Biopython code that builds the backbone (N, CA, C, O; Angstrom):
import numpy as np
from Bio.PDB.StructureBuilder import StructureBuilder

atoms = [
    (1, "UNK", "N", (1.198, 7.162, 13.299)),
    (1, "UNK", "CA", (2.300, 7.506, 12.420)),
    (1, "UNK", "C", (2.931, 6.211, 11.935)),
    (1, "UNK", "O", (2.983, 5.220, 12.663)),
    (2, "UNK", "N", (3.396, 6.232, 10.735)),
    (2, "UNK", "CA", (3.993, 5.075, 10.091)),
    (2, "UNK", "C", (5.504, 5.242, 10.040)),
    (2, "UNK", "O", (6.010, 6.334, 9.778)),
    (3, "UNK", "N", (6.220, 4.150, 10.292)),
    (3, "UNK", "CA", (7.668, 4.168, 10.120)),
    (3, "UNK", "C", (7.966, 3.959, 8.639)),
    (3, "UNK", "O", (7.277, 3.194, 7.964)),
    (4, "UNK", "N", (8.991, 4.637, 8.136)),
    (4, "UNK", "CA", (9.385, 4.514, 6.732)),
    (4, "UNK", "C", (10.788, 3.945, 6.679)),
    (4, "UNK", "O", (11.674, 4.386, 7.411)),
    (5, "UNK", "N", (10.989, 2.959, 5.807)),
    (5, "UNK", "CA", (12.291, 2.312, 5.644)),
    (5, "UNK", "C", (12.672, 2.381, 4.169)),
    (5, "UNK", "O", (11.891, 1.982, 3.304)),
    (6, "UNK", "N", (13.865, 2.883, 3.883)),
    (6, "UNK", "CA", (14.368, 2.958, 2.510)),
    (6, "UNK", "C", (15.656, 2.148, 2.435)),
    (6, "UNK", "O", (16.600, 2.405, 3.182)),
    (7, "UNK", "N", (15.695, 1.169, 1.533)),
    (7, "UNK", "CA", (16.922, 0.406, 1.271)),
    (7, "UNK", "C", (17.506, 0.900, -0.041)),
    (7, "UNK", "O", (16.779, 1.147, -1.003)),
    (8, "UNK", "N", (18.836, 1.044, -0.070)),
    (8, "UNK", "CA", (19.474, 1.561, -1.276)),
    (8, "UNK", "C", (20.890, 1.017, -1.392)),
    (8, "UNK", "O", (21.478, 0.541, -0.421)),
    (9, "UNK", "N", (21.423, 1.101, -2.613)),
    (9, "UNK", "CA", (22.810, 0.716, -2.871)),
    (9, "UNK", "C", (23.675, 1.977, -2.838)),
    (9, "UNK", "O", (23.149, 3.081, -2.971)),
    (10, "UNK", "N", (24.974, 1.834, -2.664)),
    (10, "UNK", "CA", (25.841, 3.022, -2.646)),
    (10, "UNK", "C", (25.724, 3.885, -3.908)),
    (10, "UNK", "O", (25.964, 5.091, -3.851)),
    (11, "UNK", "N", (25.361, 3.287, -5.031)),
    (11, "UNK", "CA", (25.197, 4.053, -6.267)),
    (11, "UNK", "C", (24.040, 5.050, -6.182)),
    (11, "UNK", "O", (24.030, 6.046, -6.906)),
    (12, "UNK", "N", (23.069, 4.790, -5.307)),
    (12, "UNK", "CA", (21.880, 5.623, -5.183)),
    (12, "UNK", "C", (21.976, 6.649, -4.055)),
    (12, "UNK", "O", (20.961, 7.224, -3.663)),
    (13, "UNK", "N", (23.157, 6.883, -3.536)),
    (13, "UNK", "CA", (23.344, 7.772, -2.383)),
    (13, "UNK", "C", (22.796, 9.185, -2.646)),
    (13, "UNK", "O", (22.171, 9.768, -1.760)),
    (14, "UNK", "N", (23.014, 9.735, -3.823)),
    (14, "UNK", "CA", (22.545, 11.093, -4.135)),
    (14, "UNK", "C", (21.017, 11.147, -4.178)),
    (14, "UNK", "O", (20.420, 12.109, -3.695)),
    (15, "UNK", "N", (20.387, 10.131, -4.746)),
    (15, "UNK", "CA", (18.928, 10.082, -4.813)),
    (15, "UNK", "C", (18.326, 9.975, -3.418)),
    (15, "UNK", "O", (17.313, 10.609, -3.125)),
    (16, "UNK", "N", (18.945, 9.177, -2.563)),
    (16, "UNK", "CA", (18.454, 9.018, -1.194)),
    (16, "UNK", "C", (18.598, 10.330, -0.424)),
    (16, "UNK", "O", (17.719, 10.678, 0.365)),
    (17, "UNK", "N", (19.678, 11.051, -0.638)),
    (17, "UNK", "CA", (19.862, 12.339, 0.034)),
    (17, "UNK", "C", (18.746, 13.312, -0.354)),
    (17, "UNK", "O", (18.252, 14.054, 0.495)),
    (18, "UNK", "N", (18.351, 13.317, -1.608)),
    (18, "UNK", "CA", (17.253, 14.174, -2.059)),
    (18, "UNK", "C", (15.937, 13.735, -1.428)),
    (18, "UNK", "O", (15.144, 14.573, -1.000)),
    (19, "UNK", "N", (15.704, 12.431, -1.367)),
    (19, "UNK", "CA", (14.472, 11.908, -0.782)),
    (19, "UNK", "C", (14.391, 12.241, 0.707)),
    (19, "UNK", "O", (13.328, 12.613, 1.204)),
    (20, "UNK", "N", (15.511, 12.110, 1.420)),
    (20, "UNK", "CA", (15.542, 12.429, 2.844)),
    (20, "UNK", "C", (15.246, 13.911, 3.065)),
    (20, "UNK", "O", (14.475, 14.259, 3.960)),
    (21, "UNK", "N", (15.839, 14.771, 2.274)),
    (21, "UNK", "CA", (15.594, 16.209, 2.406)),
    (21, "UNK", "C", (14.122, 16.539, 2.135)),
    (21, "UNK", "O", (13.532, 17.363, 2.833)),
    (22, "UNK", "N", (13.540, 15.906, 1.139)),
    (22, "UNK", "CA", (12.141, 16.144, 0.810)),
    (22, "UNK", "C", (11.224, 15.660, 1.934)),
    (22, "UNK", "O", (10.316, 16.381, 2.346)),
    (23, "UNK", "N", (11.458, 14.448, 2.429)),
    (23, "UNK", "CA", (10.600, 13.890, 3.471)),
    (23, "UNK", "C", (10.730, 14.653, 4.792)),
    (23, "UNK", "O", (9.753, 14.777, 5.531)),
    (24, "UNK", "N", (11.924, 15.164, 5.092)),
    (24, "UNK", "CA", (12.093, 15.967, 6.310)),
    (24, "UNK", "C", (11.221, 17.209, 6.255)),
    (24, "UNK", "O", (10.752, 17.685, 7.289)),
    (25, "UNK", "N", (11.002, 17.736, 5.062)),
    (25, "UNK", "CA", (10.200, 18.941, 4.913)),
    (25, "UNK", "C", (8.706, 18.721, 5.030)),
    (25, "UNK", "O", (7.986, 19.634, 5.433)),
    (26, "UNK", "N", (8.212, 17.528, 4.687)),
    (26, "UNK", "CA", (6.765, 17.317, 4.690)),
    (26, "UNK", "C", (6.267, 16.481, 5.864)),
    (26, "UNK", "O", (5.071, 16.498, 6.155)),
    (27, "UNK", "N", (7.146, 15.753, 6.543)),
    (27, "UNK", "CA", (6.717, 14.919, 7.663)),
    (27, "UNK", "C", (6.770, 15.703, 8.970)),
    (27, "UNK", "O", (7.541, 16.654, 9.103)),
    (28, "UNK", "N", (5.934, 15.292, 9.943)),
    (28, "UNK", "CA", (6.083, 15.885, 11.278)),
    (28, "UNK", "C", (7.437, 15.466, 11.856)),
    (28, "UNK", "O", (8.157, 14.700, 11.217)),
    (29, "UNK", "N", (7.798, 15.944, 13.038)),
    (29, "UNK", "CA", (9.128, 15.624, 13.583)),
    (29, "UNK", "C", (9.420, 14.118, 13.598)),
    (29, "UNK", "O", (8.665, 13.326, 14.161)),
    (30, "UNK", "N", (10.518, 13.758, 12.973)),
    (30, "UNK", "CA", (10.922, 12.359, 12.906)),
    (30, "UNK", "C", (12.399, 12.232, 13.255)),
    (30, "UNK", "O", (13.173, 13.180, 13.126)),
    (31, "UNK", "N", (12.765, 11.044, 13.697)),
    (31, "UNK", "CA", (14.164, 10.699, 13.941)),
    (31, "UNK", "C", (14.641, 9.947, 12.713)),
    (31, "UNK", "O", (13.976, 9.014, 12.263)),
    (32, "UNK", "N", (15.779, 10.337, 12.166)),
    (32, "UNK", "CA", (16.323, 9.695, 10.975)),
    (32, "UNK", "C", (17.540, 8.887, 11.378)),
    (32, "UNK", "O", (18.491, 9.415, 11.953)),
    (33, "UNK", "N", (17.499, 7.594, 11.066)),
    (33, "UNK", "CA", (18.591, 6.697, 11.434)),
    (33, "UNK", "C", (19.123, 6.030, 10.173)),
    (33, "UNK", "O", (18.373, 5.390, 9.436)),
    (34, "UNK", "N", (20.427, 6.184, 9.929)),
    (34, "UNK", "CA", (21.077, 5.521, 8.793)),
    (34, "UNK", "C", (21.883, 4.349, 9.320)),
    (34, "UNK", "O", (22.663, 4.495, 10.261)),
    (35, "UNK", "N", (21.691, 3.176, 8.706)),
    (35, "UNK", "CA", (22.398, 1.981, 9.148)),
    (35, "UNK", "C", (22.878, 1.204, 7.927)),
    (35, "UNK", "O", (22.199, 1.167, 6.901)),
    (36, "UNK", "N", (24.037, 0.593, 8.040)),
    (36, "UNK", "CA", (24.450, -0.316, 6.969)),
    (36, "UNK", "C", (23.618, -1.595, 7.059)),
    (36, "UNK", "O", (23.434, -2.153, 8.140)),
    (37, "UNK", "N", (23.126, -2.044, 5.927)),
    (37, "UNK", "CA", (22.342, -3.267, 5.898)),
    (37, "UNK", "C", (23.194, -4.417, 5.399)),
    (37, "UNK", "O", (24.423, -4.364, 5.415)),
    (38, "UNK", "N", (22.509, -5.451, 4.959)),
    (38, "UNK", "CA", (23.237, -6.575, 4.365)),
    (38, "UNK", "C", (23.803, -6.111, 3.031)),
    (38, "UNK", "O", (23.134, -5.421, 2.262)),
    (39, "UNK", "N", (25.039, -6.497, 2.769)),
    (39, "UNK", "CA", (25.714, -6.064, 1.541)),
    (39, "UNK", "C", (24.885, -6.446, 0.330)),
    (39, "UNK", "O", (24.348, -7.553, 0.319)),
    (40, "UNK", "N", (24.746, -5.645, -0.649)),
    (40, "UNK", "CA", (25.335, -4.332, -0.914)),
    (40, "UNK", "C", (24.419, -3.189, -0.509)),
    (40, "UNK", "O", (24.598, -2.075, -1.002)),
    (41, "UNK", "N", (23.446, -3.415, 0.365)),
    (41, "UNK", "CA", (22.437, -2.404, 0.672)),
    (41, "UNK", "C", (22.736, -1.646, 1.958)),
    (41, "UNK", "O", (23.360, -2.172, 2.880)),
    (42, "UNK", "N", (22.274, -0.395, 2.001)),
    (42, "UNK", "CA", (22.262, 0.429, 3.198)),
    (42, "UNK", "C", (20.808, 0.770, 3.483)),
    (42, "UNK", "O", (19.951, 0.593, 2.616)),
    (43, "UNK", "N", (20.517, 1.255, 4.680)),
    (43, "UNK", "CA", (19.138, 1.554, 5.051)),
    (43, "UNK", "C", (19.026, 2.922, 5.699)),
    (43, "UNK", "O", (19.948, 3.400, 6.360)),
    (44, "UNK", "N", (17.866, 3.537, 5.490)),
    (44, "UNK", "CA", (17.505, 4.785, 6.176)),
    (44, "UNK", "C", (16.134, 4.537, 6.787)),
    (44, "UNK", "O", (15.224, 4.052, 6.114)),
    (45, "UNK", "N", (15.988, 4.875, 8.074)),
    (45, "UNK", "CA", (14.729, 4.714, 8.782)),
    (45, "UNK", "C", (14.221, 6.080, 9.221)),
    (45, "UNK", "O", (14.992, 6.895, 9.728)),
    (46, "UNK", "N", (12.937, 6.334, 9.033)),
    (46, "UNK", "CA", (12.259, 7.522, 9.534)),
    (46, "UNK", "C", (11.351, 7.041, 10.657)),
    (46, "UNK", "O", (10.385, 6.319, 10.413)),
    (47, "UNK", "N", (11.662, 7.443, 11.895)),
    (47, "UNK", "CA", (10.921, 6.987, 13.061)),
    (47, "UNK", "C", (10.234, 8.200, 13.680)),
    (47, "UNK", "O", (10.902, 9.179, 14.012)),
    (48, "UNK", "N", (8.904, 8.154, 13.842)),
    (48, "UNK", "CA", (8.196, 9.312, 14.407)),
    (48, "UNK", "C", (8.599, 9.558, 15.854)),
    (48, "UNK", "O", (8.828, 8.622, 16.620)),
    (49, "UNK", "N", (8.681, 10.843, 16.214)),
    (49, "UNK", "CA", (8.964, 11.217, 17.601)),
    (49, "UNK", "C", (7.648, 11.303, 18.357)),
    (49, "UNK", "O", (6.636, 11.724, 17.797)),
    (50, "UNK", "N", (7.653, 10.913, 19.610)),
    (50, "UNK", "CA", (6.461, 10.957, 20.437)),
    (50, "UNK", "C", (6.363, 12.326, 21.098)),
    (50, "UNK", "O", (7.196, 12.674, 21.934)),
    (51, "UNK", "N", (5.356, 13.098, 20.729)),
    (51, "UNK", "CA", (5.182, 14.442, 21.269)),
    (51, "UNK", "C", (3.880, 14.528, 22.044)),
    (51, "UNK", "O", (2.963, 15.243, 21.639)),
    (52, "UNK", "N", (3.788, 13.819, 23.134)),
    (52, "UNK", "CA", (2.612, 13.919, 23.994)),
    (52, "UNK", "C", (1.387, 13.270, 23.394)),
    (52, "UNK", "O", (1.481, 12.267, 22.686)),
    (53, "UNK", "N", (0.227, 13.855, 23.685)),
    (53, "UNK", "CA", (-1.045, 13.292, 23.216)),
    (53, "UNK", "C", (-1.234, 13.516, 21.729)),
    (53, "UNK", "O", (-0.881, 14.575, 21.209)),
    (54, "UNK", "N", (-1.792, 12.521, 21.033)),
    (54, "UNK", "CA", (-2.064, 12.715, 19.599)),
    (54, "UNK", "C", (-3.207, 13.701, 19.406)),
    (54, "UNK", "O", (-4.058, 13.857, 20.282)),
    (55, "UNK", "N", (-3.223, 14.356, 18.269)),
    (55, "UNK", "CA", (-4.308, 15.288, 17.952)),
    (55, "UNK", "C", (-5.542, 14.503, 17.538)),
    (55, "UNK", "O", (-5.431, 13.426, 16.953)),
    (56, "UNK", "N", (-6.704, 15.035, 17.839)),
    (56, "UNK", "CA", (-7.960, 14.337, 17.498)),
    (56, "UNK", "C", (-8.676, 15.053, 16.395)),
    (56, "UNK", "O", (-9.747, 14.620, 15.971)),
]
sb = StructureBuilder()
sb.init_structure("model")
sb.init_model(0)
sb.init_chain("A")
sb.init_seg("    ")
for serial, (resi, resn, name, xyz) in enumerate(atoms, 1):
    if name == "N":
        sb.init_residue(resn, " ", resi, " ")
    sb.init_atom(name, np.array(xyz, "f"), 0.0, 1.0, " ", f" {name:<3s}", serial, name[0])
structure = sb.get_structure()
């Protein structure tokens, strides 16, 4: 699984909310972490959850 990182400015908050909602629907279970980044950017991280053995 790949980690996804999105950097955005406060002006793009609505677009990021749409992207997060879309990705939550198509990705397997992930942890979503929002953090303030270096000004003027904020960050959203999609981190995969570990659910036992991977499928083969």
